N, C-alpha and C positions, 0 to 999 in steps of 0.2 A: 352417173355423169361425173366427169372429173371436176375437182374443185381447185381453186387457186387463191392466192392472196388478192386483196383489192387492187393491187398495183398491176395485175395482169391486164393487158390491153384487150379491147373488144375484138381486135382483128386477129388475136392469137388462134392458132390452129389446135384442134383437139388431137388426142392420140389416134382417133379414127380417121383423121384427115379432113374433118369437117370444120366449119367456122364455129369456134367455141361459143360466141355470143348467141348464134342462132340455136345451137343445141341447148343452151341454157334457157333461152326464151321459150322454146317448145316444151322443155321439161317443166318450167313454171306453169305453163298453160295446162299441162297434163295433171300437175299436182293440184291446181285449182279445181279442175273437173273432178278429181278424186275426192276433194274436200266438199263437194256439193256446189261448186261454182263461185263461192265467195270466201275470201281469206284475208287475213292481215299480213303485213310484211314480216312480222316476227314469226308467225306460223310458217311462212314460206322459208324463212331463214333456218328455222329449226329442222324442217323436213328435208331441205335440199343441202344444207351444210354451207351455203353461200353466204358471204358477208352482206349485211344490210345495204351498204352503199351500192354494191353490185346489183342486188335485187331492185333497189329503188331506181337505178338507171335503166334497167331493162323494162321495168313496169312503166316508166315514163314513156318509153318508146312505144310499147304496146298500147298504152292509152292514146297516144297521139295518132296511132294507126287505126284505132277503133276496135281493136281485138280485146281490149280490157277497158273497163270504166271504173272510175273511183266513186264510191258511194258517199253520201253525206256523212256517214260515220267513220270515214277515212279508210274503210276496208276496200278491197278490190274485188270486182266481179267480172266474169267473162262477158265480153262485149258483143253487140249485135252483129258485127261484121263476120263473126264466126258462124252465124246461122247460114249464110249463103254458102260458105265453104262446106259446112256439114251437109247441106242439102245436095250440093253437087257431088260430094263424095258418096253419099248414100245412093244416088242414081247410078254412079259408076260401079259401086259395089254390086248393085243389082244386075248390071250388065255383065260383070265378071261371073256372077252366079248362074246366069241363065243356062249355059251349056250343061252345067251339073244338074240343074233342076230338070232340064229336058231329058237327061238320062233317066232320072227317077220316073218321069212320066212314061217314057218308053218301056221301062222294065216293070212298072207296077200298074200302069193304066190309070193312075189317079193323079189329081192335081198336086203340084209341088209348089211350096212357098218358101221364101226367105224373109226373116223378120229380125229387127234389131230392138234392143231396149233403149228407148229415148226418154231420159228422165224417168218418170214413173209409168210410162206407157209403152206398149208394144206397137211398132210401126212396121207394116209390111212394105218391103222395098223391091221385091221381085216375085213373079209368079209365072209358071207355065201351066196352062189349064189341061185337064184331061180331055180326051177326044170323045168320051162318053156323053150322051145327051143329058144324062143325070149326073151332075158334077158339082163340086164345091166352088163357089165364086167368092173371092176376096179381092177387092180392088187394091192395087198398088197405091200406097199412101194412106190406106185406112189405119186408124189408130184404135186400139182396144186396150182394156185393162188386163193385166197379166194373169189374174187369178182364175179366169175362165177359159184359158187357152193352153194348148199343148206347148206352143213355143214359149209362152210366158213361164210355164213350169220348168222347161228345159233351160231357160236363161237364168232363172233365179235359184236353181237347185243348189249351186255351190255358194250362194250368198250366206253370210252369217244370219242366224235366225232372228237376231234383234233388228238387223237391217230390213229383213223381209217384213217383220211385224210393223216397223216404222212406215214402210212403203204402203202396206195395206191400210194402216191408219190414215194415211194421206188420201188414198184413192177411194176408200170404202170397198165393200165387196158386194155390189148389187148382183142379184140373180138374173142371168140372161135366160136360163131355163130352170126347170125344177131339179136338174141334176147339177147345177153350178155349186161349187164349194163356196160357202158364205161365212165361214168362221176361220180366224187365223190359225187355230189349232189344227183344223182339218186341212188347211193348205200346207202348213209345216209338215204334217204327216205325209201329204202327197209328194212333197219335195224329197222326203226321205225315201219314198218308193222310187222316185226318179234316179236318185243316186244308187240305189240297190240294183235296179233293173238296167240302168244305162240308157234309158229313153223315157219320154213323157207321153202320156195319153190324155187327150180331151175326148171323153166319152159322153157325147150329147150335152156337153156343158156350155158350149157357146151357141149351138144350134141343134135342136132336136132332129135326130135322124142322121147326124154327121159325126164321124169319128176321125180323130187326127192323131198321128204319131209324129213325134218331134225329138230332135237331138240338137245339142249345142254344137257349134263349129269350134273345134279346139284351137286354142292359140290365135283366135281371130283378133285383128287389130282393134276391133270394137266388138262388144258382146253381140253375137249373132246366133241364130238357130235356123235350121231348115226343117220342113215338115212335109208329110203326105196327108192329104185330106180327101175324104170321099164318103159316100153313103155307108151307114153302119152295116148294111147288108152285104157290102163288098169288102170293107175294111174290118174283117172279122178277126177273132182271136187266131184262127188258123193262118189268115193272111198276115197277121202281125209277125208271126214267127218267120215268115219269108221276107217281109218288108224291112224289118228293123236292121238286120245285118247289112242290107244294101244302103239304107239310110245312113248308118254309121260309116260305111266305107266312102260314100259320096261326101259326107261331112269332112272326113280326113283328107280326101283329095282336094276339096275346096279350100281347106285350111292351107295345104301346101301351095296352091295357086295364089292365094292371097298373100302369103308370106313371101313368095317369090316376087310378086308384083311390088311388094313393099321393100324389096332389096334385102330381106332377111332370110338367111338360110333356114330351111325346114329342119326341125329337130329330128 
């Protein structure tokens, strides 16, 4: 984001042609989210390069609109009005994803899902079910812990190990089945496998008899992953060799579609 002296007016235009104050406000919200949702003004100033008076003025406006709230300790936290925006955006993201998921179902015969990382949890935002009578059902809106899911592994694979351990410390690692990974070291090792292979596997870890293959959506505006799920008897190792390249191709195409809808040229 461009920076300027405190004398720059809020109506100034940025180099991209946008309204500078709007760009700065959204940048501050993004920085707050990256910091865990709560920050002090001095932290925002240090990370953004903006002067304190400018940040204070923008934060006052965001507080007045309900997008930020000031804590008793004088720090600032993301506000409740952002929840409605996030929920609406998640539903729309699922709508954009459905044609891509439908292609996965058509070409693999198995159920396809899209999931996001929301805080410390995985939330499913879209699904196209298999036409088989025996299939994987996951309700849109369902929330699960990341350690027992393929999409969770795909989403966390590139996170620093200390951040993953901190997340696991907050959520715990309850066993959904006898195959669930229940130790931080075991999960960190599984994430290394994801990075090496280019995809994640849930092998009977969330539900006995079900295998899931998942990949992250590259350059997604928010951390997202797509998956194929089905009975272990159909999602075999041989089927994995056929399904994974398609899953990776569809993830890349979905990424391009999301970036185009966001007004950002695809890389």
